[in-house]
VMD Tcl script that draws the C-alpha trace (Angstrom):
set ca {
  {14.86 -15.26 -31.64}
  {16.94 -11.94 -31.77}
  {15.25 -10.62 -28.27}
  {16.98 -7.07 -26.54}
  {16.38 -5.94 -23.36}
  {12.73 -4.17 -22.68}
  {14.14 -0.93 -21.80}
  {15.39 -0.55 -25.13}
  {11.78 -1.25 -26.33}
  {10.11 1.46 -23.48}
  {10.22 5.00 -24.11}
  {11.12 6.99 -20.81}
  {8.56 9.68 -20.26}
  {11.35 11.84 -17.80}
  {9.35 15.22 -18.10}
  {6.33 17.14 -18.29}
  {2.32 15.97 -17.97}
  {3.76 12.02 -18.41}
  {6.48 12.69 -15.60}
  {3.86 13.23 -13.40}
  {1.13 10.84 -14.88}
  {3.74 8.43 -14.46}
  {4.71 9.65 -11.16}
  {1.73 9.88 -9.73}
  {0.34 6.27 -10.86}
  {3.74 4.67 -9.92}
  {2.62 5.02 -6.35}
  {-0.52 4.31 -6.72}
  {-0.15 1.33 -8.24}
  {3.76 0.10 -7.46}
  {1.99 -2.94 -5.91}
  {-0.19 -3.82 -8.49}
  {1.75 -6.83 -10.40}
  {0.34 -8.56 -13.96}
  {1.62 -12.41 -14.23}
  {1.16 -12.04 -17.44}
  {2.98 -13.73 -20.76}
  {0.67 -15.11 -24.01}
  {2.03 -18.57 -24.35}
  {0.15 -21.06 -22.27}
  {1.90 -22.94 -19.31}
  {4.49 -21.14 -18.53}
  {3.43 -21.05 -14.75}
  {1.86 -18.15 -14.68}
  {-1.25 -19.80 -12.34}
  {1.73 -21.66 -10.38}
  {3.10 -18.07 -9.89}
  {0.85 -15.61 -8.63}
  {-0.46 -18.64 -6.66}
  {2.62 -19.37 -4.87}
  {4.16 -16.07 -5.02}
  {1.10 -14.97 -3.62}
  {0.95 -16.64 -0.59}
  {5.20 -16.61 0.10}
  {4.32 -12.59 0.02}
  {1.97 -13.61 2.55}
  {4.14 -15.18 4.50}
  {6.17 -12.92 4.25}
  {3.96 -10.79 5.94}
  {2.56 -8.74 3.55}
  {-1.19 -9.00 2.71}
  {-1.91 -9.77 -0.34}
  {-4.90 -10.07 -3.10}
  {-4.83 -12.13 -5.52}
  {-7.10 -11.00 -8.70}
  {-8.09 -14.10 -11.07}
  {-8.52 -12.69 -14.20}
  {-8.46 -15.93 -16.49}
  {-11.80 -17.53 -17.66}
  {-10.57 -21.38 -16.65}
  {-10.18 -20.24 -13.07}
  {-7.30 -22.72 -12.15}
  {-6.00 -20.02 -9.75}
  {-9.21 -19.90 -7.64}
  {-9.65 -23.82 -7.74}
  {-5.68 -24.22 -6.44}
  {-6.63 -22.67 -3.93}
  {-9.17 -25.06 -2.55}
  {-12.30 -23.13 -4.04}
  {-14.48 -25.74 -6.11}
  {-16.50 -24.38 -9.15}
  {-19.49 -22.74 -7.54}
  {-22.17 -21.04 -10.48}
  {-23.58 -18.82 -7.58}
  {-20.35 -17.59 -6.39}
  {-19.68 -13.62 -7.11}
  {-17.00 -13.53 -9.66}
  {-14.51 -10.84 -10.93}
  {-17.20 -10.56 -14.23}
  {-19.80 -9.25 -11.33}
  {-17.35 -6.58 -10.68}
  {-16.21 -5.60 -14.91}
  {-19.72 -6.29 -16.50}
  {-22.26 -5.76 -13.55}
  {-20.63 -3.04 -11.48}
  {-20.81 -5.16 -7.91}
  {-18.33 -3.64 -5.03}
  {-15.26 -5.29 -5.12}
  {-15.07 -5.84 -1.59}
  {-17.96 -8.33 -1.81}
  {-16.38 -10.28 -4.23}
  {-13.00 -10.86 -1.89}
  {-12.43 -14.60 -0.69}
  {-10.20 -16.01 2.25}
  {-8.05 -18.61 1.61}
  {-6.03 -20.97 3.82}
  {-2.67 -18.50 3.85}
  {-3.56 -16.42 6.84}
  {-2.80 -12.80 4.90}
  {-3.83 -14.43 1.03}
  {-7.11 -12.78 -0.23}
  {-8.68 -14.01 -3.47}
  {-11.22 -12.11 -6.02}
  {-12.20 -15.44 -8.18}
  {-12.89 -16.08 -11.86}
  {-15.66 -18.14 -13.22}
  {-16.07 -18.82 -16.99}
  {-18.65 -15.67 -17.35}
  {-15.32 -14.24 -17.85}
  {-15.57 -15.87 -21.50}
  {-18.34 -13.09 -21.83}
  {-16.56 -10.37 -20.88}
  {-13.87 -10.33 -22.86}
  {-16.49 -10.04 -25.56}
  {-18.70 -7.43 -23.60}
  {-16.39 -5.38 -22.55}
  {-15.78 -4.46 -26.45}
  {-18.92 -2.22 -26.47}
  {-18.29 -0.52 -22.91}
  {-17.40 3.10 -22.62}
  {-13.53 2.79 -21.21}
  {-13.37 -1.15 -21.68}
  {-9.32 -1.03 -21.12}
  {-9.91 1.01 -17.54}
  {-12.81 -1.20 -16.05}
  {-9.88 -3.33 -14.36}
  {-7.90 -0.15 -12.83}
  {-11.33 1.32 -11.60}
  {-12.12 -1.71 -9.32}
  {-8.54 -1.67 -8.16}
  {-9.11 1.63 -7.11}
  {-12.19 0.93 -5.13}
  {-10.42 -1.93 -2.96}
  {-10.55 -1.61 0.06}
  {-7.60 -0.27 1.88}
  {-4.79 -2.21 3.32}
  {-3.45 -4.63 0.73}
  {0.55 -4.67 0.62}
  {0.46 -6.10 -3.18}
  {-2.15 -7.01 -5.66}
  {-1.46 -10.15 -7.85}
  {-3.15 -9.73 -11.31}
  {-3.09 -13.73 -12.99}
  {-3.76 -13.03 -16.81}
  {-5.17 -15.71 -19.46}
  {-2.77 -16.91 -21.62}
  {-3.70 -13.84 -24.54}
  {-3.60 -10.86 -25.35}
  {-7.15 -10.34 -25.11}
  {-9.21 -7.20 -23.20}
  {-8.80 -8.96 -20.35}
  {-5.00 -8.88 -20.50}
  {-5.29 -5.77 -21.45}
  {-7.15 -3.92 -18.80}
  {-4.89 -5.96 -16.01}
  {-1.66 -4.67 -17.56}
  {-2.81 -0.89 -17.52}
  {-3.99 -1.69 -14.53}
  {-0.72 -2.37 -13.14}
  {2.56 -0.66 -12.13}
  {4.79 -3.47 -13.38}
  {4.21 -6.78 -15.05}
  {5.80 -10.03 -14.09}
  {6.77 -12.38 -17.39}
  {7.06 -16.07 -16.41}
  {8.86 -17.44 -19.14}
  {9.83 -21.32 -19.39}
  {12.74 -22.85 -19.72}
  {12.39 -24.23 -22.80}
  {13.18 -22.47 -27.02}
  {9.96 -23.11 -28.13}
  {8.46 -20.87 -25.05}
  {10.74 -17.98 -26.49}
  {8.11 -17.28 -29.43}
  {5.50 -14.70 -28.71}
  {7.96 -13.05 -26.12}
  {8.51 -10.01 -29.11}
  {5.06 -9.73 -29.88}
  {4.58 -9.07 -25.81}
  {6.87 -6.88 -25.18}
  {5.59 -4.68 -28.61}
  {1.96 -4.90 -26.48}
  {3.89 -3.39 -23.17}
  {5.47 -0.50 -25.43}
  {1.65 0.01 -27.09}
  {0.03 0.16 -23.54}
  {2.86 2.21 -22.21}
  {2.64 5.06 -25.09}
  {-1.14 5.38 -25.22}
  {-2.71 3.74 -21.90}
  {-0.39 3.36 -19.08}
  {2.92 5.04 -18.90}
  {3.78 4.19 -15.59}
  {3.96 0.45 -16.62}
  {7.60 -1.28 -15.82}
  {8.60 -4.37 -15.84}
  {8.58 -6.58 -12.03}
  {11.12 -8.71 -13.78}
  {11.67 -11.75 -15.74}
  {11.12 -14.57 -14.13}
  {12.47 -18.33 -15.49}
  {10.45 -21.26 -14.66}
  {10.18 -25.57 -15.20}
  {14.09 -25.18 -14.66}
  {15.72 -28.60 -14.87}
  {19.64 -28.30 -14.10}
  {20.35 -31.36 -15.43}
  {19.47 -30.89 -18.69}
  {21.98 -28.41 -20.67}
  {19.05 -27.15 -22.61}
  {17.91 -25.54 -19.15}
  {21.39 -23.64 -18.53}
  {21.43 -22.30 -22.18}
  {17.71 -21.18 -22.16}
  {18.61 -19.64 -19.13}
  {22.41 -18.39 -20.14}
  {20.39 -16.89 -22.80}
  {17.22 -15.16 -21.04}
  {19.90 -13.61 -18.84}
  {22.06 -12.81 -21.82}
  {19.50 -11.16 -23.59}
  {17.78 -9.12 -19.94}
  {20.38 -8.97 -18.10}
  {19.27 -7.76 -14.52}
  {15.61 -7.65 -15.35}
  {15.71 -11.44 -14.67}
  {15.12 -12.34 -11.12}
  {17.76 -14.32 -8.83}
  {15.69 -16.63 -8.26}
  {14.53 -19.70 -10.51}
  {11.73 -21.74 -10.40}
  {12.81 -25.45 -10.39}
  {11.02 -28.76 -11.98}
  {9.39 -29.90 -8.89}
  {7.32 -33.19 -8.78}
  {5.53 -31.40 -5.15}
  {5.35 -28.33 -6.81}
  {3.26 -29.40 -9.98}
  {1.07 -31.77 -7.06}
  {-0.15 -28.94 -4.96}
  {-2.90 -27.39 -7.17}
  {-4.53 -30.94 -7.12}
  {-4.85 -30.52 -3.16}
  {-6.06 -26.61 -3.29}
  {-2.72 -25.42 -1.72}
  {-0.08 -23.17 -2.25}
  {3.08 -25.05 -2.29}
  {3.96 -23.22 1.60}
  {1.04 -24.98 2.75}
  {1.27 -28.31 0.55}
  {5.16 -28.77 1.30}
  {7.13 -25.59 2.78}
  {10.04 -27.63 2.79}
  {10.63 -28.34 -0.88}
  {12.81 -26.83 -3.95}
  {9.46 -24.99 -5.12}
  {8.90 -23.56 -1.84}
  {12.31 -21.97 -1.40}
  {12.21 -21.06 -4.35}
  {9.15 -18.94 -4.46}
  {10.08 -17.32 -0.91}
  {13.04 -16.25 -2.66}
  {11.36 -14.56 -5.86}
  {8.83 -12.90 -2.77}
  {11.88 -11.51 -1.40}
  {12.90 -9.99 -4.30}
  {10.07 -8.83 -5.40}
  {9.57 -6.90 -1.67}
  {13.02 -5.69 -2.60}
  {12.01 -4.21 -5.77}
  {8.92 -2.38 -4.20}
  {11.00 -1.12 -1.36}
  {13.74 0.43 -4.23}
  {10.79 1.74 -6.47}
  {9.11 3.50 -2.57}
  {12.74 4.70 -2.47}
  {12.68 6.31 -6.24}
  {9.71 7.74 -5.91}
  {10.54 9.39 -2.96}
  {13.21 11.10 -4.98}
  {11.42 13.13 -7.89}
  {8.82 12.34 -10.46}
  {9.83 10.30 -13.87}
  {12.75 8.14 -12.64}
  {12.40 4.13 -13.34}
  {13.70 1.83 -10.67}
  {16.98 1.09 -10.64}
  {16.78 -2.33 -11.84}
  {14.85 -2.00 -15.65}
  {17.65 0.06 -17.31}
  {15.35 2.91 -18.74}
}
mol new
graphics top color blue
foreach p $ca { graphics top sphere $p radius 0.5 }
foreach p [lrange $ca 0 end-1] q [lrange $ca 1 end] { graphics top cylinder $p $q radius 0.2 }
display resetview
């Protein structure tokens, strides 16, 4: 599949109204990261949970917003299904104040806005609502102060829920499984990001491409990783998430890997990823002080 770095797909708004808009929203949303890929089974939920936990362990107060009707992030953080519990649906459709939805997790400094199956209906109900693409962004704006990072776990589709998350974000992190079939649909995702940046969120940038389910024993994993680094260059994180039994077991126990087995290779990989994300944020903050319209140095724009 002929893929090119995203920087060649996305225009750079560097002057005039769009520069100011991008600069202002970049400051506001710089720490709001969507974790998105329309292909399922690439590690989005695993990344949301464990990156969030690693950021919290590194001393950054973090909120995960579960945007997926399957609510796997919610259950994987130890919260059983509860029909009476408020969820993201209550804020998106019913106008519930977001602070009433936030739950503590087992990890100090990590919080969650849960999902439930009502979000299936939200994807339909949003169609007829005014400003339907901006509902989640308004919720993010109304969050209580104090969160260093907000992670949005997107469903494995390019529907209105994912669109809301991308419009609400300063950047998007794209997990890609180290298998050739996982490359299918990446061009479609890049095209979607380009369109969103042109029309709805000029501040949207790429946080990074994350290689997941990497098996160093196989030529296939090594070749796919090499191809992705060739396509995307420095947009690929140095951290690589390995195939790891302990990492796969952790969700069934309702725990992030840093609680379930902090000495595992999976835990080490997500700590490394968290440090890269923190470094990206520091670079972005430094860039924003230098003037509007400038991109993060590693986006290549």
